[in-house]
GUTIVO-202724 format. One record per atom (N, C-alpha, C): x, y, z; residue in three letters. Coordinates in steps of 0.2 Angstrom, whole numbers, padded with zeros to 4 digits, always signed. Atoms other than C-alpha are relative to their C-alpha. Layout:
N
XYZALA
...
***
This chain:
92
+0006+0003+0004UNK
+0529+0466+0604UNK
+0004-0001-0006UNK
-0002+0001+0008UNK
+0534+0457+0588UNK
-0004+0002-0005UNK
+0004-0001+0007UNK
+0528+0464+0572UNK
-0007-0004-0003UNK
+0004+0005+0002UNK
+0521+0448+0567UNK
-0006-0002+0004UNK
+0006-0001-0005UNK
+0509+0449+0582UNK
-0006+0004-0004UNK
+0005-0006+0003UNK
+0499+0463+0571UNK
-0004-0004-0005UNK
+0003+0003+0005UNK
+0495+0452+0557UNK
-0007-0004+0000UNK
+0007+0004-0001UNK
+0481+0440+0564UNK
-0005+0004+0003UNK
+0005-0007+0000UNK
+0471+0455+0570UNK
-0002+0002-0003UNK
+0003-0004+0007UNK
+0471+0463+0555UNK
-0003-0003-0005UNK
+0004+0006+0004UNK
+0466+0447+0546UNK
-0007+0001+0003UNK
+0005+0002-0004UNK
+0453+0444+0559UNK
-0006+0007-0002UNK
+0004-0006+0001UNK
+0447+0463+0559UNK
-0002+0002-0008UNK
+0001+0000+0006UNK
+0447+0463+0540UNK
-0006-0006-0004UNK
+0007+0006+0003UNK
+0435+0447+0537UNK
-0007+0003+0006UNK
+0004-0002-0002UNK
+0425+0455+0550UNK
-0005+0006-0002UNK
+0003-0006+0006UNK
+0422+0471+0540UNK
-0004-0003-0005UNK
+0004+0003+0005UNK
+0418+0460+0526UNK
-0006-0003+0001UNK
+0007+0004-0004UNK
+0405+0450+0536UNK
-0005+0007+0000UNK
+0006-0006-0002UNK
+0396+0467+0542UNK
-0002+0001-0006UNK
+0003-0001+0007UNK
+0396+0471+0523UNK
-0005-0004-0003UNK
+0005+0003+0001UNK
+0388+0457+0520UNK
-0006-0001+0002UNK
+0006+0001-0004UNK
+0376+0456+0533UNK
-0005+0007-0002UNK
+0005-0007+0002UNK
+0370+0474+0528UNK
-0002+0001-0006UNK
+0001-0002+0009UNK
+0371+0476+0509UNK
-0003-0006-0003UNK
+0001+0006+0003UNK
+0368+0458+0505UNK
-0003-0006+0005UNK
+0004+0005-0005UNK
+0356+0449+0518UNK
+0000-0006-0001UNK
+0002+0007+0000UNK
+0355+0431+0520UNK
-0002-0001+0007UNK
+0003+0002-0007UNK
+0346+0422+0533UNK
+0005-0003+0005UNK
-0004+0003-0005UNK
+0356+0417+0548UNK
+0008+0003-0001UNK
-0007-0003+0000UNK
+0371+0429+0541UNK
+0002+0004+0006UNK
-0003-0004-0008UNK
+0370+0439+0559UNK
+0003-0005+0003UNK
-0005+0005-0004UNK
+0377+0423+0567UNK
+0006+0000-0003UNK
-0006+0001+0004UNK
+0390+0422+0556UNK
+0006+0006+0002UNK
-0002-0007-0001UNK
+0394+0441+0558UNK
+0000+0002+0008UNK
+0000+0000-0007UNK
+0390+0440+0578UNK
+0006-0005+0002UNK
-0007+0006-0002UNK
+0405+0425+0579UNK
+0006+0004-0002UNK
-0007-0003+0002UNK
+0418+0435+0569UNK
+0000+0005+0004UNK
-0002-0006-0003UNK
+0414+0452+0578UNK
+0002-0003+0008UNK
-0002+0002-0006UNK
+0415+0441+0595UNK
+0008-0002+0000UNK
-0007+0000+0001UNK
+0432+0434+0588UNK
+0005+0005+0000UNK
-0002-0006+0002UNK
+0438+0450+0582UNK
+0001+0003+0008UNK
-0001-0002-0007UNK
+0435+0456+0599UNK
+0005-0002+0006UNK
-0005+0005-0003UNK
+0444+0442+0607UNK
+0009+0002-0001UNK
-0007-0002+0004UNK
+0459+0445+0596UNK
+0003+0006+0003UNK
-0002-0006-0003UNK
+0460+0463+0600UNK
+0002+0000+0007UNK
-0001+0000-0007UNK
+0459+0460+0618UNK
+0008-0004+0002UNK
-0005+0004-0002UNK
+0473+0447+0618UNK
+0005+0004-0003UNK
-0006-0003+0003UNK
+0484+0459+0608UNK
+0002+0005+0006UNK
+0000-0005-0004UNK
+0480+0473+0620UNK
+0004-0004+0007UNK
-0003+0004-0005UNK
+0486+0460+0634UNK
+0004-0004-0001UNK
-0004+0003+0004UNK
+0499+0453+0625UNK
+0005-0004+0007UNK
-0005+0002-0005UNK
+0512+0451+0641UNK
-0004-0006+0003UNK
+0005+0005-0004UNK
+0498+0441+0651UNK
+0000-0005-0005UNK
+0003+0004+0005UNK
+0492+0432+0636UNK
+0007-0005-0003UNK
-0005+0003+0001UNK
+0511+0426+0632UNK
+0001-0004+0005UNK
-0003+0004-0008UNK
+0514+0420+0650UNK
-0006-0006+0000UNK
+0006+0005+0000UNK
+0497+0410+0649UNK
+0000-0005-0005UNK
-0002+0004+0005UNK
+0501+0403+0633UNK
+0006-0006+0000UNK
-0008+0004-0002UNK
+0519+0397+0637UNK
-0002-0005+0006UNK
+0002+0005-0003UNK
+0509+0386+0651UNK
-0004-0006-0002UNK
+0005+0004+0002UNK
+0497+0378+0641UNK
+0004-0004-0005UNK
-0003+0004+0004UNK
+0508+0375+0627UNK
+0007-0006+0005UNK
-0005+0005-0002UNK
+0521+0366+0639UNK
-0005-0006+0004UNK
+0004+0006-0002UNK
+0507+0355+0646UNK
+0001-0005-0005UNK
+0001+0005+0004UNK
+0509+0338+0639UNK
-0006-0001-0005UNK
+0007+0002+0003UNK
+0490+0336+0634UNK
-0002+0008-0002UNK
+0002-0008+0003UNK
+0491+0354+0624UNK
-0004-0003-0006UNK
+0002+0003+0006UNK
+0485+0342+0610UNK
-0009-0001+0001UNK
+0007+0000-0001UNK
+0467+0344+0618UNK
-0002+0007+0000UNK
+0001-0005+0004UNK
+0467+0362+0614UNK
+0001+0002-0007UNK
-0001+0000+0007UNK
+0473+0361+0597UNK
-0008-0003-0003UNK
+0006+0004+0002UNK
+0459+0348+0595UNK
-0007+0004+0001UNK
+0006-0004-0002UNK
+0446+0359+0602UNK
+0000+0006-0005UNK
-0001-0006+0005UNK
+0452+0374+0590UNK
-0002-0003-0007UNK
+0001+0004+0008UNK
+0452+0362+0576UNK
-0009+0001-0001UNK
+0008+0001+0001UNK
+0433+0357+0578UNK
-0002+0006+0000UNK
+0005-0007+0000UNK
+0427+0375+0582UNK
+0001+0003-0006UNK
-0002-0002+0006UNK
+0436+0380+0567UNK
-0005-0002-0005UNK
+0004+0005+0005UNK
+0427+0367+0556UNK
-0006+0002+0001UNK
+0006-0001+0000UNK
+0412+0370+0563UNK
-0003+0008-0002UNK
+0002-0007+0002UNK
+0412+0390+0560UNK
+0001+0000-0007UNK
+0000+0002+0008UNK
+0418+0386+0542UNK
-0005-0002-0003UNK
+0008+0003+0003UNK
+0402+0375+0540UNK
-0004+0004+0000UNK
+0004-0006+0001UNK
+0392+0389+0546UNK
-0001+0004-0005UNK
-0001-0004+0004UNK
+0399+0401+0535UNK
-0002-0002-0007UNK
+0002+0003+0007UNK
+0397+0388+0519UNK
-0009+0001+0001UNK
+0008+0002+0000UNK
+0379+0384+0525UNK
-0002+0007-0002UNK
+0003-0008+0001UNK
+0375+0404+0526UNK
+0001+0002-0006UNK
+0000-0005+0007UNK
+0383+0411+0511UNK
+0002-0004-0006UNK
-0001+0003+0006UNK
+0385+0397+0498UNK
-0006-0004-0001UNK
+0007+0003+0003UNK
+0367+0392+0496UNK
-0004+0006-0004UNK
***
């Protein structure tokens, strides 16, 4: 497994730890939604890391598909929605 694969889970784990700290120490209404979403993302990220061989084969099939832009578009929309939720909860 390439060492570069350890970077994204480390980032997600760090962000999740900061979100849990913010939820416990600096409570904001609806902050638990952001923390829950980040915790779920962290679990998925660590799960993919543990099942790297199967994940790599599945992703190779998706990337080889000419309609991969649909997956990219969905991920962009989900990411923007999550960023908007974080700004709505913590920027207020």
